[in-house]
TIROKE-446218 format. One record per residue (C-alpha): residue number from 1; residue in one letter; z negated, x negated, y negated. Coordinates in Angstrom, 2 decimals, padded with zeros to 5 digits. Each point is the difference from the previous one (the first is absolute). Layout:
> nr,rest,Z,X,Y
> NUM,A,Z,X,Y
...
# end
This chain:
> nr,rest,Z,X,Y
> 1,M,-009.31,010.32,-009.66
> 2,R,000.52,003.28,001.06
> 3,R,002.20,000.87,002.97
> 4,S,003.42,001.40,-000.89
> 5,G,002.36,002.38,001.81
> 6,L,-000.19,-002.63,002.59
> 7,L,000.05,002.55,002.86
> 8,T,000.88,003.36,-001.65
> 9,T,003.50,-001.42,-001.59
> 10,L,000.78,-002.99,002.31
> 11,L,-001.79,000.65,002.92
> 12,A,-000.25,003.74,-000.17
> 13,S,-003.58,000.26,000.91
> 14,L,-003.53,000.46,-001.81
> 15,A,-001.28,-001.87,-002.64
> 16,L,-001.95,-003.16,000.78
> 17,A,-003.75,000.56,-000.47
> 18,S,-001.53,-003.40,-001.05
> 19,L,-003.11,-001.12,001.77
> 20,T,-002.32,-002.42,-001.11
> 21,P,-001.78,-002.49,002.13
> 22,S,-003.28,002.18,-000.46
> 23,A,002.09,003.28,000.89
> 24,H,001.17,-002.05,003.22
> 25,G,-003.61,-000.30,001.30
> 26,Q,-000.89,003.62,-001.06
> 27,A,002.92,001.04,002.12
> 28,A,-001.18,-002.31,003.05
> 29,T,-003.15,000.98,-000.03
> 30,S,000.25,004.04,-000.17
> 31,A,000.81,001.54,003.20
> 32,A,000.63,003.26,-001.85
> 33,A,003.00,-001.28,-002.09
> 34,P,001.82,-002.68,001.39
> 35,V,002.84,-001.18,-002.22
> 36,P,002.96,-002.08,001.09
> 37,L,000.05,-003.56,-001.33
> 38,D,003.34,-000.49,000.19
> 39,R,003.73,001.33,001.82
> 40,V,003.40,-000.73,000.30
> 41,V,002.07,001.33,-002.45
> 42,V,003.62,-001.84,001.12
> 43,R,000.99,-000.78,003.24
> 44,W,003.36,-001.89,000.50
> 45,H,001.79,-002.87,002.34
> 46,A,003.19,-002.32,-000.41
> 47,P,001.73,-002.53,002.76
> 48,E,-001.89,-002.54,-002.14
> 49,T,-003.45,000.96,001.19
> 50,G,000.71,000.95,003.53
> 51,G,002.00,003.81,-000.86
> 52,V,-001.62,003.01,001.23
> 53,R,-001.92,-001.21,002.54
> 54,R,-002.35,-001.98,-002.08
> 55,P,-000.18,002.43,-003.47
> 56,Q,-001.79,-001.42,-002.80
> 57,F,-002.65,002.16,-001.85
> 58,I,-001.08,-000.43,-003.87
> 59,F,-003.24,001.79,-000.98
> 60,E,-000.75,002.18,-003.18
> 61,R,-002.77,-002.50,-001.15
> 62,E,002.28,-003.40,000.03
> 63,L,003.10,001.92,-001.48
> 64,A,-002.22,001.42,-002.78
> 65,F,-001.47,-003.53,-000.58
> 66,E,003.63,-001.50,-000.31
> 67,A,001.12,002.84,-002.21
> 68,R,-002.76,-001.03,-002.11
> 69,L,001.35,-003.32,-000.34
> 70,E,003.39,000.66,-000.54
> 71,A,-001.53,002.43,-002.98
> 72,L,-002.52,-003.21,-001.24
> 73,A,003.77,-002.14,-000.14
> 74,D,001.45,002.86,-001.79
> 75,P,-000.15,-000.38,-003.90
> 76,D,001.06,003.56,-000.72
> 77,A,-002.54,001.65,002.62
> 78,E,-002.68,002.06,-001.41
> 79,P,-003.62,-001.44,000.12
> 80,G,-001.76,001.02,002.78
> 81,L,002.66,001.86,001.84
> 82,Y,002.94,-000.75,002.58
> 83,R,002.87,002.36,-000.02
> 84,D,002.83,000.78,003.30
> 85,R,001.98,-003.05,-001.59
> 86,H,-002.67,-002.27,001.06
> 87,V,-000.58,001.45,003.23
> 88,R,003.97,-000.42,000.91
> 89,A,000.13,-003.39,-001.02
> 90,A,-003.34,-000.53,002.02
> 91,L,001.26,001.54,003.06
> 92,D,003.30,-002.36,-000.43
> 93,R,-001.97,-002.92,-000.43
> 94,H,-002.04,000.21,003.06
> 95,I,002.74,001.02,002.53
> 96,A,002.18,-002.86,-001.51
> 97,E,-002.94,-002.45,000.19
> 98,T,-000.72,001.16,003.55
> 99,L,003.71,-000.01,001.09
> 100,L,000.53,-004.09,-001.14
> 101,A,-003.92,-000.96,001.33
> 102,S,000.95,001.21,003.41
> 103,L,003.42,-002.44,-000.03
> 104,P,000.11,-002.82,001.62
> 105,I,000.29,-003.30,-002.61
> 106,S,000.99,-003.56,001.20
> 107,P,-001.68,-002.22,-000.46
> 108,A,-002.94,001.69,000.67
> 109,P,-002.42,000.22,-002.26
> 110,T,-003.40,-001.20,000.77
> 111,S,-003.66,001.26,-000.43
> 112,T,-000.50,-002.22,-002.78
> 113,E,003.47,001.28,-001.80
> 114,V,-001.00,003.37,000.48
> 115,A,-003.04,-000.17,-001.33
> 116,Q,000.82,-002.11,-003.16
> 117,R,002.98,002.34,-000.79
> 118,A,-002.66,003.28,000.75
> 119,E,-002.14,-002.01,-002.79
> 120,A,002.81,-000.02,-002.22
> 121,A,000.74,003.19,000.78
> 122,R,-003.65,001.19,-001.41
> 123,I,000.69,-001.69,-003.08
> 124,A,003.09,001.34,-000.87
> 125,L,-001.48,003.48,001.07
> 126,E,-003.03,-000.57,-002.64
> 127,Q,003.37,-001.02,-002.56
> 128,R,001.51,003.68,000.73
> 129,A,-003.04,001.88,000.11
> 130,R,-000.61,-001.64,-003.45
> 131,G,-003.46,-001.56,000.67
> 132,R,-002.28,-000.69,003.17
> 133,A,-002.50,002.45,-000.89
> 134,R,002.87,002.89,-000.28
> 135,L,001.07,-001.08,003.39
> 136,L,-003.31,000.25,001.88
> 137,A,-000.73,003.60,-002.03
> 138,A,002.87,001.26,001.37
> 139,A,-000.68,-001.31,003.81
> 140,A,-003.42,001.52,-000.73
> 141,A,001.33,003.40,-001.43
> 142,E,001.48,000.06,003.67
> 143,G,-002.72,-001.36,002.03
> 144,M,002.46,-003.01,001.11
> 145,S,-001.96,-002.34,001.78
> 146,S,000.55,-004.04,-000.27
> 147,D,001.47,-000.03,003.46
> 148,E,002.36,003.06,-001.24
> 149,L,001.10,-002.26,-002.93
> 150,D,000.28,-003.25,001.74
> 151,A,002.44,001.75,002.70
> 152,L,002.14,001.56,-003.23
> 153,L,000.09,-003.70,-001.40
> 154,R,000.90,-001.53,003.89
> 155,R,002.70,002.38,-000.23
> 156,Q,001.55,-000.89,-003.03
> 157,A,-000.44,-003.57,000.72
> 158,R,001.87,000.45,002.75
> 159,A,002.78,001.85,-001.10
> 160,S,-000.01,-002.33,-003.09
> 161,L,000.68,-002.84,002.18
> 162,Y,002.84,001.85,002.16
> 163,L,001.43,000.40,-003.70
> 164,D,000.05,-003.60,-000.85
> 165,R,000.80,-001.41,003.27
> 166,M,002.61,002.41,001.25
> 167,V,001.74,000.94,-002.82
> 168,A,-000.54,-001.72,-003.15
> 169,P,-002.70,-002.90,-001.36
> 170,M,-001.90,001.88,-002.49
> 171,L,-003.89,-000.95,000.24
> 172,E,000.75,-003.25,-001.40
> 173,P,002.16,000.46,-003.03
> 174,T,000.45,-003.71,-001.96
> 175,D,-001.31,-000.81,-003.54
> 176,F,003.43,-000.05,-001.49
> 177,E,000.58,003.58,001.79
> 178,L,-003.61,001.16,-001.43
> 179,K,001.12,-001.00,-003.73
> 180,I,002.90,001.29,000.32
> 181,V,-001.36,003.51,000.63
> 182,L,-002.57,-000.85,-002.93
> 183,R,002.44,-000.88,-002.79
> 184,S,001.85,003.56,000.99
> 185,G,-002.86,001.94,-001.46
> 186,A,000.00,002.44,003.08
> 187,T,-003.46,-000.97,001.12
> 188,P,-003.55,000.98,-001.47
> 189,F,-000.53,-003.32,-001.06
> 190,K,002.33,-000.14,-003.55
> 191,D,-000.75,-002.23,-002.33
> 192,Q,-002.49,-002.13,002.02
> 193,R,000.84,-003.52,001.06
> 194,Y,001.01,-000.51,003.77
> 195,E,-002.93,-002.55,000.79
> 196,E,-002.56,002.79,-000.94
> 197,V,001.22,002.56,001.98
> 198,A,001.91,-001.80,003.00
> 199,P,-002.30,001.27,002.79
> 200,A,000.03,003.58,-001.11
> 201,L,003.96,-000.03,-001.07
> 202,K,000.58,-001.50,003.78
> 203,R,-001.96,003.05,001.84
> 204,W,001.65,002.57,-002.44
> 205,Y,003.20,-001.37,000.82
> 206,V,-000.61,-000.17,003.34
> 207,G,-001.07,003.29,000.63
> 208,Q,003.06,001.40,-002.00
> 209,R,001.92,-001.58,002.36
> 210,L,-001.52,001.18,002.91
> 211,A,000.09,003.51,-001.25
> 212,Q,003.45,000.21,-000.54
> 213,A,000.75,-001.66,003.59
> 214,L,-002.25,002.24,001.35
> 215,D,001.95,003.17,-001.53
> 216,A,003.16,-001.21,001.13
> 217,Y,-000.83,-000.76,003.05
> 218,Y,-001.85,003.80,000.61
> 219,Q,003.09,001.35,-001.52
> 220,N,002.30,-001.33,002.53
> 221,A,-003.03,000.72,002.79
> 222,R,-000.45,003.61,-001.07
> 223,A,002.76,001.71,002.17
> 224,R,-001.92,-001.73,002.93
> 225,V,-003.32,001.09,-000.65
> 226,S,-001.03,003.70,001.29
> 227,L,-002.98,001.61,-001.99
> 228,S,-001.98,002.67,000.28
> 229,I,-002.88,001.50,-002.34
> 230,M,-003.54,000.78,002.22
> 231,P,-000.62,003.76,-001.20
> 232,A,-003.66,000.54,-000.71
> 233,R,-002.07,001.64,002.54
# end
């Protein structure tokens, strides 16, 4: 998947150049031609994350990876390419999840609950990417490590737990609710029996509700977010 106008249009910077793992290794061993492995592309802060004294940073690789995920979930995206709209959606989602993940939850989730929710987020992410292989390919394309992917999943887990416990229950829809959604015909599971698609339908429906809640929260929080694009050097 080629990088789009991620930095030329949205970030007003240089086009990103992909580095394969082997290229990273070559750069690390070549004293004559050092190559930066990553850089900050967005600096932002908000009251929820500690304000100006605790700035938040988004790195090039993670934003590019998250833009790839947006493109994989977009049925209208061109194969192998993501656009500026995917970058903007990834940026909004990243900030919204970070804001929510920083807020206190009552009662506080246990480490086991966070881990279980992170695993659910991983499965949902595979569904959004339309397959585990696509998800892993996107991560490999940006050199994302398993630890970095785990951190993203934990962020999503805490954000979803906050929305579920502090805004409105949405992580455990009832069978009745899911059957109504299936009958509406507005899901990817048309003309299929509920018993055959129930787990996948639940993940899809929860994902839709979380995405809507994230967007609504961020629209309200946007005015509190101070964001700066970091130029390439």
